[in-house]
N, C-alpha and C positions, 0 to 999 in steps of 0.2 A: 303320597308322592306320585301315584299313578295319574291322578287327575291333573296334577301340575304338568306332567310330561306331555299331556295331550294339547297343551296350548300352542296355537299357531298365531304368528304375529308378523308384521312387516313394519319397517321403520323408514320414514322419508326424512332424510337429513336436510332437505331443502337447500342443497348445495349452491344452487344458482343465487338464491336470495341471500343466504348467510354469507357466502364468500364475497358477494358484492358489498354487503354492509360492513364486512371486516377487511375490505380492500385486499382480498386475496383471490378475487376472480381473475386477476391477471396471471395467476399461477394455473388455476383450473377451476372448472365448475362441476367436475365429475367426482370430486372427493372433497369432503368437508375439511376445510382449513380455516381455523378461527384464531382470534387473538384473545389473550387473557384479559379479564376485567371488562368484558363486553358480552352481552347476552347473545345467544343464538336460539334458533327455533327449530323444533322437530315435530313431526306428526307420527303418532304411534297408532297402528291399526291392530286390534286384537279380535279374536273370534269368540270371546266369551263376555257376556254382559256383566258378570260379577266383578270384572276388572274395572269397569266403569263405576259401579255402585259402591265398591269397597276400596276407594283410593287411599284411605288412612293407612292401609297396610302395604302401600307401594313405596319402596325405598330404592333409590338409585345409587349406583356406585360408579366412580370414575377411577380407573387404574392405569398406571404406567410403570414400565420397568419390569425386570425379570421376576422380582419377588415383591409385589406391591404390599404395603403395610400402612395402617393408619398412623402408627408411631413415627414413620419416616416422612409422612406426607405424600407418599406415592399412591395411596389409596384413600379416597374420600367418600363418605356416605352422606346423603342428604335426602330429605323428603320434599314433596311438593307442598310448599307452604307460601312463603313470601321470598322475594329476591333480597338477598343481603349483599350489598356491593363490596363487601370485604372478604367474602368466602364463597365457596361452591354452594349454590342454592338453585332452586327451581320453583316454578309455579305452573298450575294448570290454567291455561288461557280459555279453553272451551272444550266441550265434548259434544259429539254428534254420533248417536248410535254407539258403535264400538270404536269410534275414532277419538283420540285425545290429541289436542294441540297443546304443546308444552313449550315453555321458555326455560332454557338452561343458562345459568350464569357462572362462568369460570372465575375462580379467585384471581385477583390481580397479582398475587404472589405464587400462582400455581407453577408446577414444573412444566417446562416446555417439552414438546416432542409428541410421540404417538401415544394416544390414550384409547382405552376401551370404555364404552358406556354400557353399563349393565342395569337390568331391572331385577330387583330382589322382591319376591312375593312371599310374604310371611302368613302362615296360618297355623296357629298353635306353635308347636315346636318344629314345624316343618318350614324350610326355606328353599325356594327355587330361584336359581340364578339364570337369567336369560340374557345372553349377549345381544345388545341392540345394534352394535356397530362400532367402527373405529373412526377416529378423527385425529387431526394434527393441531396442536396448540402452539402458538407463537407469542413472543413478547409483543407488547402493545404500546407504542410511543404516543398513541392518542388517548390513553387512559391515565388520568392524573395520579392514580394510586399505584401505577406500575413504576418500577425503578428506572425504566428507560423513557419515561414520559418527557416529551419535547414540546414545549409550549409555543410552537410556531409552525403554522401549517406550511408555509413556504419551505422551511427547513425540513419538515417531514417529507415533503414531496421530493426534495433534493437528496437527503441523506438516507431515506428508506426506499422510496418508490422509483427513483431515477435509475434506469439501467445503463445509461450512457455516462461516461466520465472523461475528464481530461487529467492526465498525469504530467507534471512538469519535470523536466530534466535539463541537462546541459551544464551550464555553469552560472554563477551569479552575474557574470558579465554578458552572457548570451543564453537567456532562458528559452527553452524549446518546449513545445506542447506535443504530447503523445496521446492520441485518442485511445480509449479503452472501453470495451463493452462488458459491463459487469454481468448482465444477464441473470440476475438473481431470481427472476420469475420464469425462466425458461424451463422447458419440459424436464422433469426428473431432478432438477437442481435441488429442490427442497428435500427430496429423498436422499440425495447424495450428502447434503449438509448434515442431516441427522445421522447418516452413516459415518461421517467424519467424527462426530461425538462418540459413537459406539466403538470406533477403532482406536480411540485414545488409550494410552497406557493406564490412565486413571480408571476408565471404565473396565478395561480388561482385568485389572488387579482387584477391583472391588466394585462390581456393577451396581449393587444396591446403594452403596454410598454415593456413587457418581450420579445416579438418577435422583437421589435425595437432594443433591446440590444443584440440579438443573433449573431451579427457580431463581438463581443468582446470576445476573449478567456479568459480575466480576469474575466468577468462576468460569462461566461459559466462554467469555472472551479470552481468558487465559488458556483454556483448553484449545481454542481455535488457533491462537498464535503458535502454540506448540505443534499442532497437527498440520499446519500449512507447510512447515518444513519437515524433512524426514530425518533430522539429525538423531532423534532418540526413539523413533517409532515408525509405524507404517504411514508416514505423513504424505501429503499430496505432492510436494515438489522437492526435487534434488537441486541444490544450488551448484553452480560452477562459474568461476570467474576467470578461468584461463583456458586457452586452447589445449587440446582439441575438444570439440563438442560432439564427438562421434556418438552414435547411438541415441541421439535425441534432437530436439528442436533448439535452435539458437535462441537464447533468452530474449533477444530483441525482435524475434519473428512473431511472438505472440501478440495478438491484438485484443484478446478477450479471455475471460475466465472460464467460459462454458466448455470449450474444447479440452481444457486442462482437467476440469472436474470430471467430464465424461471419460476421458482417457484413464484417469485414476480409478474410476469406478469399474470400467470394463476390464481393466488390467488386474483385477483382483487386489486393489489397494496397494499396488506397487508404485513407487515414486515416479512421477513424470519428470523427464529430463528435457530442458534445464530451466532454472529460474535464477533471476537476480532480484535485487531489492524491490524494484517496482512491480515485478511479477508476484512476488510473495505478498506484497501489500495489497495489490489489486484483488487477488484471490481471497485474501482474508476479508476484504471489504465486501465482496460478494456474499461470503458465508454469513457475516454478521447482519447485513441488510436482509438477507433471506430469512434469517431467524427472528428479525424484528428489532435488532439493535441498531440505532442510527449510527452511521459510520461514514467517514470521509478519508480520502487519501491525501497525505501531507508530504511535501518535499522540503527538506532542509539543505540549503546550499552551504558549502564549506562545513561539512558535518564531521565532527571529531569522533574517532573511535579510540576510546581510552581503555587500553588493555590491562593496566595495572591499578585502576581505580584511584589514582591520585589526582584526578581532575586536571592533569597537565599533559599536553601532547609534546613529547620530545622528538625533535626531527634532527637527524644527523646528516650533515652534508660533507662529502669528501671532494677531492679534486675532480671526480667524474660525476658529480651530482649527488642525488639522494642515495644514501647507503642503507640506512635502517631507521627504526624507531616506530612510534605510534603513527597512525595515518589520519589524514584529513581528506575525506571523500569530497570530490567536486559536488556531489549531491548524494543524499540518501533519502529513501522513501519509506515512510511508515504509515500507519493509519491512526485515526482517533475514533474512539467509540464514546457515545453519550450515555451516561448512567449515574445513578446515585452511588455514593461510597459509604454505605452504612457500616462498613468495617473500619472506618476511620472517624476521627473526630470531625465536628462540624466545619464546613468550609471547603471541602474537597470534592463536591459533586461537579457534574458537567463533563466536559471533554477530557478523555483519558488517552494517553499515548499507548499504543499497542504496536509492537514491532515483531513480525513473524520471521524476519531474516535472521538466520542463525549466526549470531556474533559472539555473545558471551552467555554463560549459563545463568539461569535464575532459579534458585532453589533446586539445583541439580539438573534442570532441563533447559534446552535451548528455546527460550521464549522471553518476551520482555513486556512488562506492563500487566495490568493497566496502571500507568503513572499519571496522577492528576496534574493538569496544566497549572493549577494554582500552586501546587507543591513545587513544580519545576521553576516557576517564575519567582517564588518566594524563597527558594533555596532550602526548602524543608526536606532535607535529604533522608530523614528518618521515616518518611511516609512510604507505605507500600504502593506499588511494587516497582523496584528498579529506578527510582528517582535519581540516584547519583549518576547512573550510566547515561540517562537521557539529559540530565543537567549538563554533563560534560559534552554531550553531542552539540549542544547549542551555546555553551558558555566557556568551554575550556580555553586556557591560555596556551599558545604555541611557543615553545622554547626551542630555538635553533642553535645547534652546536656545529662547529667546524672540527672535522677529524683529520689530523695530519697522518702522513705515512708512518710515522713512528708510533702511532696509536694515541697520541695526545689529543684531548678534546678541549675546546675552548668555547664557552658560551658566548654567543654573539648578539642575540636579540630575544626579546619577549614580546609577542604580539597579543594584545588583550582584546582586539576588536576584529580578529580575522574569522573566528568560528561562529557559525549560526547566523547566516545571512539570508534575507529574503525568504523566510519560511512561508511556503505557498500552498494554497489549496484552490480547487475550482470554486468560483463564485457561485453563490446560491442562485439557481435559476438562469445562469448565464455561463458561457464558455470562457469568460474572462478569468484572469488570475487574481485571487484575493491574498494580500499580504497579511499574515497573522503573526508576524514576528513579535508584536507587542503582547500577544497572549503567552509567549514563552519567556520573555525577559523585558526588563526596563530598557530604555534607550541606551545604546552603547556610550560609555563615558560619562553617563549621568551619575550624580551623587548616589541615587538609590541603587543603580546597577552596581556601583562599587561597594555599597554597603552589603548587598546580597552576596557579592563576590567574596568579600572578606569574611563573611559569616560562615560560608561553606567550608567543609573540612579540607585540610591540607592545602589551604590557599596561601599561606603566609610563609612558605619555605623557599622562596626564590632568592637566589643570591644576587647582589647588585651587579650590574654590568658596567664596566669601565667605558668611559667616553673614547671613541675611536679618533685617532689622528688621521687615519686613512679611511676615506668613505668612497664606496663605489655604488652607483645607481644604474639601473637599466631603464631606458625610456623606449617604449614601443606601444603600438596599438593593443587594445585589450583583446582584439579578435582579428582574424583574417578569413577571407573566403577560401573555400576549398580550391586548391590549385594555385594559390598566390604564394609568393615568396615572403619570408619574414624579414622585415627591415627594422633594425633596432640600433640604439646608441648606448654604449657603455660610458658613463661619465665618472671620472675619478677626481676626487678632491683631496688635496694635501693640506690638512689643517695645522701642520707643524711649520716651523721656520726652516727646516732642513730639507735638502733635496732627497727624494726617494727614488730608488731604482726598483720598479715594480714588475713582477711577473703576473700577467693578467691571463687567467684561464677561463675560457667561456665554453659552455656546453649546452646542448639542447637535449631534453629527455621527453619522450612521449609518455604520458601518464594514463593509466586506466582511470575510470571515474572514481575508483576506490582510493585514489591517491598513490597507488603503487606504480613504480616505473616499469615500462616495457623495454626489455633489452632489444637492441643495444643502445647505449648513449651515443648521440651524434656529436662528435667533437667539432666545434666551430672554428676556434682559433686559440693560439697561445702567443701572446705578445709581450715584448719587453717595453715598458713604458717608463720614461724618465719624467718625474713631476717635480718641479721646483717648489720651494716653500710657499704655501698659500696659493698655489696654482690649481687651476681646474683644466683637465684635459678630457677630450672625448675621442672614443674609438668607434668607428662605424662597423656595424655587424650585418651580415646577410646570411640567411639560411634558405638555400634554394628548396622549393617545395619538392623537387625530385629527390632530394636527400632523405626526406622523411616520409614521403607518401606511401612507400611500400610497407612501412611499419604502422601506419595510422589505422587502417581497416575500420573498426568500429569505434576507435578512440578519438576523442575530440579536444584533448588538452595537451599543450606543449609547455614545458617548464624550462625557461632559460635561467641558467645560473652563471654568475660572474664572480670569480674568486680572485682577489688581488692581494699579493703578498710582497712586502718590501724585503728584498733579498738581504739587506744589511741588518735590519732590526727585527725582522719577522713580524712587524706590524701588519695586520691583515684586515680585510673587509670582505663582506659577502653581500650579494644582491641576488634576488630572485624575481622572476616575472612569469606569471601564468598567462598564456595566450590561447584563446579558444578558437578552434577551427570550425567555421560555419559550413555545414553541409549544403550541397546544392538543393534547390527547391524543385518540387513537382507541381506543375500547374494543372488544375482540373477545371474543365469548362463543361457545364451541364447544357445539353442541347435539347430544346423542347420542354414541354410541360410534363411534370411528374404526375401521372394519373394511374390509379390502381388498375392492374391487369392490361396496361397499354405499354407497348415497347417504347423505350427511349434510349438515348445515347449520351455518352460522355467522351470528351476529347481530352486525352492525357498527353502532356508535353514534358519532355525531360531533355536537358542539354548537358553534354559531357563538358565539364569545366576544365579538363586537363588538355595539355598539348600532346597527348599520347592517347592511343585508342583504349577503350574499355572492352573486355572480353567476358563471355559467359554471363551476360546480363539477364536478370529475371525480373519481370514486372508483375507483381501480384495485386489483384483487385478483389475486394470483398465488401460486403455490406449486408447487414441483417435486414431481412425482408426485401432485399433488392436483388441479391445474387445468391444462388445456391452454392454453398461452400466457398471455395477460392478459385478464381480464374487466374491462370498463370500464362504469361506470354514470354517466350524466350527469344533473346536477340543475341546472335553470335558475336557481333562486334558493333560498337558505336565509335565512329572515328573521332579524332581529336576535334574538340569544339563543335561537334555535330549535334544538332537537335533532332530528336525523334518524336514522332507524333503517332499515337495509337488510339484507335476508336474502340470503345467498349459498348456493347448493347446489353440491355437488361430489362426486366419487367418487374416493376414494383408490385408487391403482394398485399401490403397493408398501408392504410393512410397514417399520417403523422410525420414527425421530423425524423428523417433517416440520415445515415452517414455513409458516403461512399469513401472507402479507405484504399489507399494505394501505397505499396511498398516496393522499393527498388534495391536490388543487391547485385553486385558483380565481384570480380576477382580482386578489385582494388578498394571498393567502398561498399559498405553495407548499411542497412537500417536507415535508408532515406525514405521518409514518410511524408504523406500528404493526405488530407481529407477534405471533403466538401459536404456541407449540409444540403439535404434535399427535402423539401416540403412536399409530401405526397398527398394527393387529394382524390376524392371521387369526382366523377364527371359532374 
């Protein structure tokens, strides 16, 4: 043993070469980070000739986790022989003096994470273990044998390598774009992502079992969706959907994942406040892309939240508008991860829905997925994981009830085509919106869609609805500009032959994007309307913007409800209309050419759309590799209809396509965003 102990060695992991070949040089070239199922190269320098001449007794081990073992797959032994593309292996490329050039091949099903490479030297009964160094192993979408293999280079560049993204929100009538910087290759992000896995409850309860399962993208993605929220563990983000947002950052103030991940790491893994669905989804997308799992952010408009698993959304309307029931979100954001589903029967590989927003528990924890898109579209509700919940989000029927003061409820309508509209993701290689609704369901109203609908559980228990003699409709534009009044028309139709004396109650409610109303309800009018048999009458409506503006803040949806009741027969009718409020725009004009290390300027213009002043205005400007941190400009007052112009100077640091992002907030309106692409070049 003594002679073994005298060995001196050095290891060159050739980080610059290997990381470039493994597409991880964008993370670093100072630490070896490689992908499974792809060879990497090392140079081993020893100070004894017998290591060169006696290679038959050289055995290498690769270990990961707290208690590596061969039985669990967290410890692997191999000799220098030939490369086997299905398992850990290695071969000697060349020798020069006391230098060995080696090729190491990680198994395409290896556990991801931190690994230690060791050299075992055997002589008789004696074994010496020499630690050669550490490296990080990631999933490999470029390897056909890897379960995350994606056979499209353009998609790999978009869903693994692209650090910039677009998240869609707003409403199905007015879709808006929000820029997001995923930053999966930024400094320390890969270390933080591995820390996320180590902080999970599964790892804390049974570290050895957790590390054993880290070869499975299904398992990893499920851990990530649980850890992005903090509902059950020391997760990354705390969610909040109501004021106040004291002690944290407003959910809509985030523009990227990196500050959130760094804050969680530096804060001792305490939850970062606050997130909402798009923030949860974007951070999860960063973690999965960093670990090598292709991922994309998806927005579902008119997204149902089915709390009782009956695949039906019950909405109760009283005389003052929405009272209770399940909710339909204006939009909801989740992610999709690309992977094989070897835990399921054939046919469910590909994109899988993963939702880190804490809504309902899945196997006792707040996470959702991976749910195969093929299962959702086909109504295969028995497929893992959480297919019924996602199926309801895009397919549920909405049943509306009228609730009277005496507590009586009457079913008024069933909407079969309201939920799951314009399901959207960023187009591959472009900033355009790609509609992927057809990946989730067959065309609304088609025979195939109805077949899937009827085959799903609990779908056939709807009572018939009687034909109304009294019908009310609301006619209005789908959207208004911020600052504009709402003009609408309530149209009442009497389908009977008798005269009706109707009480018409009209209200306006501001909705959060989750579909829940913001107090208070704005009463518009209460009219007594006499309608003769088979007559149609119209009542003009107007909601002054001044009546609702102080309640809008970050909300953008107004629901008009019109309830008409015949005072003699109690014949009734209900109509609803969602109106989207379009926020003002920010104009950004780039002045001059964008050249590395040369100062340039941008002109930012914003106009107050209101007939009253805006106070305590803050304009925030940021841009990766353009501006250090965030530049904030405070404006005490912007007068009614006044346009302000602000000049910003900055120095681009790196070439490539960059984004200058601008955010505007004040006491009356928040989360007004704009961005401008800048192509930075060398001279």
